[in-house]
N, C-alpha and C positions, 0 to 999 in steps of 0.2 A: 759268402760275400760280406766284407766288412763295410763300415761306414766310409763314405767317400773321403779319401786321404788328400794330402797336400802335394804329393809327388808319386811318381811311379818309375821304377828302375827299368828302362827300356834298353835292351842289349842289341836289338836288331830291328830294322825296318821290315814291314811286311813284304815289300817287293824284293828286298835283299834276301830274305829267307827263301822266297820262291826261286830266286836265281841260284843261291848257294846250295840248295838241296835238290836241284832239279833232276839229278841222276839217281835218286832213290827208286828202286824197283817196286812194282806193285806188291803191297803187303809187307814191305821192308820197314823196320824200325831203325832209326839212326843212333839211338842211345844218347842223343844230344838234347839237353833241356834248354829251351830258349825263353826269352821274355820279350814281348812286343805289345804294342798298343796302337789304337786308331779308332775309326768309326765302324760300327756294325752296319754294313750296307745290304745284308741279306741274311735271312734266318729260315731254316727248314727243319723244324722238329719232326722226328719220325719215331714216335714211341720212346724207347729207351735210349735213343741216340738223337743227336741234333747236329746239323751242319750249318755253318754260318760263314759269311765273307767278312773279313776284317780288312779295311783299306786305310792306308796312310799315304803320305806324299811320295813314297818310294814305289808304291804298287799295292797289290792285294795278296792275301793268303787265306786259305780255307781253315776254319776252325772245326775241330771234330770233338764233340762233347759226348760223354757217356754218363748215364745216370749212376752207374756204379763207381765212377771215378771223379766226375766233376762236382765240386761242392755246389749246393743250392741249384741243382740242375733245373728244377722247375722255373726258378727265377731267371736263369740263363735263357730258357726257351721263351720267356715272355719279355725279353729285352725289346726295345723299340728300334725301328730303323733309324739310324743316325746317332744312337747312343755311343758315347766314348767309353771304351773298355780297355783294360789291360789284362793280358793273359800270360800264363806260364804253362809250359808243357813240352813234351818231347816231339821232335820233328819226325813224322811218320809218313808213309804213303799208304793209302787205303787199298783194299783189295782191288778196287777199280783203278788204282794208279793215281788217285787225287792227292797231291802233296798237301799235308795238313799239320796244324799244331794240335796235338791231342791234349785237350785242356785239363790240367791238373789243379789249377787255381785261376781265379779271375776276380777282377775288381771293376765296379762301375765307377768311372772317372767323371762323367758328366752326363746328364740326361738331355735328350733332344725332345723338346716339347712339341716340335713340329717336324714333320717328315720332309723328305727331299723328292717327293714325286715317285712315279712309277720307276722302279729300278731299271727297267729295260729301255725306257724312253727319256728318262731324266725330266728336266723342267724346260718346256718349250716357250713359255710366255716371255718375250724379250724384256718386258718391263720388270718382271721378277728377276730375270737373269742379270740385268745390269744394275737394278736398284738394290738387289740382295745378292751381291756377288759371292758372298760366303755360301749361299745355297748352290749357285751355279758351279762353283769350284768342286763341290762334292757330287752333285747330281749328274753332271754332264762330263763324260770322258773326253779328255783332250784339252779341256779348258785350262786346267792347272799346267799342262805341258806348255801352253803358249806363254804363260807368265814365267815359267822356269826358263824357257828359251829367251825371253826378254832379258832376264837377269844375266844369262850367259852372253848375250850380245853386248850388253854394256860392259861386262867384265872383259870381254875380248877387245873392245875398243880401247878401254883404259890401258890394257896391257900393251897394245900396239903403240899407243901414243907415248907411254912411258919408255918403251924400247927406242922410240925415235927421238927421245930427249925432251919431250914436252912436259911441262910442269902443270899440275892441276891446281886451280885456285877457286876461291869462292868470292863472288861479288854480290852487292846488295840486291835484294828482291824488291824492296821499296825504293822507288826512284823519285827525285824531286821533279824530273822532267821525263815524259814518255819518249825516249829516244832510242836510236839504233835500228829502227825499222819503221815502215809505214803501216800503222795499224791503230785501231781504236783501243785505248787502255781501259782497265778497271781503275776506278778512282776510290781512294779511301781518305780518311782524315787522321792526321797525326795530332793527337790531343796535346801532347807535351810541347810540340812546336807550333801549335795553332796554324797548321798549314795542310794543304791537300798534298797527298802523295799518290804515286801510281805504281801498281804492280807492274813489274818489268815486262816489256814486250820484246826485249832482246838483251843480251849481255854484251853486245859489241863494243859500246863506247868505253865501258869500264875495262874490258879486256885490252883494248888498244892503249888505254892509259897505262896498263901494266907493261906493255911493250915500250912505251915512252920511258917507263921507270927501269928498264933494263932486262925484263923477262923476254928473252929472244924467242922462246917457244912456249906458248901458254894455252891452256884450254879449260873449259868448264862444261860439265854436264849438269843441267839443272832445269827446274820447272820455269816455264815462261807462260805469260798470260796475255791473251788477246780477246777483246770484247767483241767477238764475232758470232755468227750464227752456228748452229749445230748442223752437221752433215756427216755422211759416211767418211769424209776426209778431214773433218775439222772437229776438234774439241777445244774449247776456249782455254783450257789448262793443258799444256803439253810439255814434252821433254825435248830439249834441244842440246846438241853438242855444238859449241862454237870454239874454234881454235884460230890462233894467229901466229905467224912465223915471220920473224924479221929477215930482211934481205931476200924475200921471195915475192913472186907475183902469182897471178891467177893460173898460170900454167903449172906451177908447182902445186897449187891446190888441187888441180885435176889428178895429179899422180897420187896425192894423199887420199883423195876421195875414192879413187879406184882401189887403193890398197885397203882402205877401211871396209868398203862394201864387198869387194871380191874376196879379200883375205879373210874376213870374218865368215863369209859363206863357206869358204874352203875349210876353215878350221872346224866349223860346227857341222857341216853336212858332207865334207869330203869331196865337194865338187863346186864349181862356179856356174854350173848349168842347172837352173832351177825350173820348176813349173809353177806358174802363177795363174790362178783362175783358168786352168786347163790349157794354158799356152806357155811354150818354152820361153825363158828369158836367159840369155847367156851373158853373165857378168864378167867374163874373161877380159882383162885389159889387153890392148888399149880400147877405150870406148870411142865412138864416133864423136868428132867435133864439128859442129855446124853453126853458122850464125843464125840469129833469130829471124832475120829477114829472108835468108836463104830457105829456111824451113817453111815460112809462110808461103813463099813462092811455090815450093814443092807441093804443098797441100791445098792451095787455093788457086794456083795459076796466076796470082796477082803479085806483081813486084812492087814493093814499097820501099821508101827510103826517107830518112829524116830530112833530106834536102829538098823533098818535094813541097809544092805549095800546100798550105793547110787545107784549102778548099778541095784540092785533088785527093788528099788523104781522107777527108770527110766523105767525099763522094764514093771512094773505094769502100770505106767502112759501111756506108749505107747499102751499097750493092751486095755486100757480104752479110747484111742483116746484123751488123754489130752496132749496138747503141753506144752513144758517146755524149758527153756534156759539151756545151758550147765553149767552155773555157779550156778544153783539152788542147794541149799542144801536139805537135807532130809525133813526138816520142810516146806520149800517153796514148794516142790513137793507135799507133803501131802495136804497142803492148796489148791493148784491148783486142785488136784483131787476132794477135797470136793466141791469147788466152781463150778466146771464144771459138776459134776455128782450127787451131793446130795442136795445142798442147796435149789434149786428150787423145789425139790420134798417134802420138809418138810412143812406140813400144820400147824402143831403145835397147840397152842404155845409150843415151846420147847427152853430150854436154851442149846445151843451147847457149851459145856464146854471144857476146857483144850486144848487150841490150842498149837501147837509147840512153844517152847520158841524162836526159830529162827525168827518167824514172829510176835513176840510180844515184841518189844524192850522196852516198858515202863511197862510191867507187871512183877510181882514178880514170881520167879521160883516156880513151884508146890512143895508143901511140901512133897509129897510122890511119885510123878511120875517124875523121871529124864528126862530131855529133853522137858518137857512141862511147861506151865505157867498157873497160876490161872487167867484164862480169859474166858469169855463167850460172845456169841452173841445171843440175843433173835431172834428167827425166827417165824414169823407168816405169813401164806399164802404164803410160799415160798420166803419171803422177809426178809432180815436182817433189824431189827428195831433199832439196836444200838450196843453198845460194852461196856464191863465192865471188870475191873481188880481188883485183889489185887495189889495195886500200888507198883512198885519197889521203895524202899527207901534207898538202899545202894548206895552211890555216886560212889564208886569204880566200882561196877558191872554196874551201869548205864553208866559210862564212857566207859567201855568195850563194852557195847551194842551199844552205839553211834559209836564207832570206827568200829564195825562190819558193821553197817549201811553205814558208809562212804566207806568201802571196797566194799560193794555191789553197791553203787552208781558209784564207779570207774569202776566196771565191766559192768555197763549198766542199772542199776535200777534207773531211773530218779525220782522215787517216794520215794527213801530211804531218811532217815533223815541225818542231819549233827549234829555236836556236838554243843549243846547249853551250852556255858560256864556259862551264868548267872544262868541257872537252876541247873547246877552242883554245883555252889557256894551256891545256896539256900539249896541243899541237904546236903552240908557240915554242915549247921546249925542244921540239924536234922529234918526229916519228920517222924512223928509217923506212926505206922501201919495205912494204909488208904485204904478205898475202894472208887472206882470212877466208874462212868458210863456216857455214852453219849447216848442220845435218839434222833432220827431224828423226829422232829415235823411234817415235811411234810409227811413222810411215815405213821406216826400214824394217821394223819388226812385222808390220803387216805384210811386207814382201816376203820375208823369210817364212812366216807362218801361213802364207797363202790364204789370207782373209781380206775381204773387201771393205769391211767396216772398222773404223778406228776404235769403236767401242769394244771390239773383241780383244784389243791389246792394251787398253787402259783399265786398270783394275776397277776403279770407281769413276766412270765417265759422268760428265755433266748431263743432267736429266731435268726435264720440266717437273715442277712440283706436282705431287700426287693430287688428283682431283678430290679424293676423299681422304681425310686425315685418319690416322690410326694404324694399327698393325695389320699387315696383310699376310695371311697364312700361305706359305709357299706350297702347302700340301693340297693345292687345288686339283692336282692330277689325281686319277683314280688310285685308291689305296692299293698297296702291294699285297696280294693275297697270301704271300708267304711270310708275312710279318704278323 
């Protein structure tokens, strides 16, 4: 073993070797010398021979070291669990039929000063798993696969949108106004401009300005920030796809949404029928379309409508044990009833259509249903996956909607919007009929990966500060007796 070098020539991944030489018969030698590298995840010295497991992101392969062949054999036997090593040697199959690299040379590439827990059980402490994801990725099988899946999902979506003629753009992350959604923003200070700025809560208004500028099909996949609580469904920093298509409406967005979700599933899994948390979910288009008030009636037996008297809606909410604020209008009460009684019960997939206009300040008024907007939310497995509109493109009506939002803010709604004058100026130049949608990438990956907690699909999720400062040893699990 030489001094730790600056690079190592790796010709094959560990998993690639396991697959390429899988047909070697017990006791057979391939005559092929390979070079691979990764972490040492198991070590079993047995006198003049030693077996070890080398793992990288392609999989794992057994290492077969012999005192008569392997340089510095004793040092090899005393490597620590988690050490990075590079090895060279012939691909062979042992007499027991175990595919192995017969180590003829090796290098220590980096030392692991802390272990990764019991090799059989990994690291189970959720605080260590999420706070030290680098440990989780190695110690627990399947974790890295989720994030490789996430990458494939995003690649597939980009490819689909590119094929459909959409152009990917990048819009600002720092906004002078927290617009494009109803949410509490994170606030920062821009020293050079002596002004407060907001981490974006949506990309919507900038993307629609691109449509005004002549981009007829445009999208962005990027980080979005909302200053909200932590839950299995919510991380304050999340990834959102937003896209906008000129000359389209929300029915066109339904077709696009189905194609993205079902098409990506078909590409990655070979089927549109998945199992999520032990229950089948069939993503095959077309999905059910149902109005929000229709679904409330199905699940509660109570029929509501924005045309009802406010006191009657308040009475219905009270009977359904749905809290509300005194300043809530009819549409806000109906939305609260839906979210508290119905949404989680929808397995879907279903497009929940035609939300009250009052709670849809950026959506165009429904062409046949007064008081409602052409808006839908796709629900799968009781979880909202996104939001979509026929986009409001009348600058005068949009200003009125913004003003309504500001009145609600004054009454106590800290998630309500403020007037975005730059966006209104853009609308004055003319926004053609446009359909738009937003899709939560994290929640989509949760569905595909069959996990119930958003922290399982976010590499480094938001966490509360550690109670005790200082470094925490991930090797709290019992030591591996074979290392």
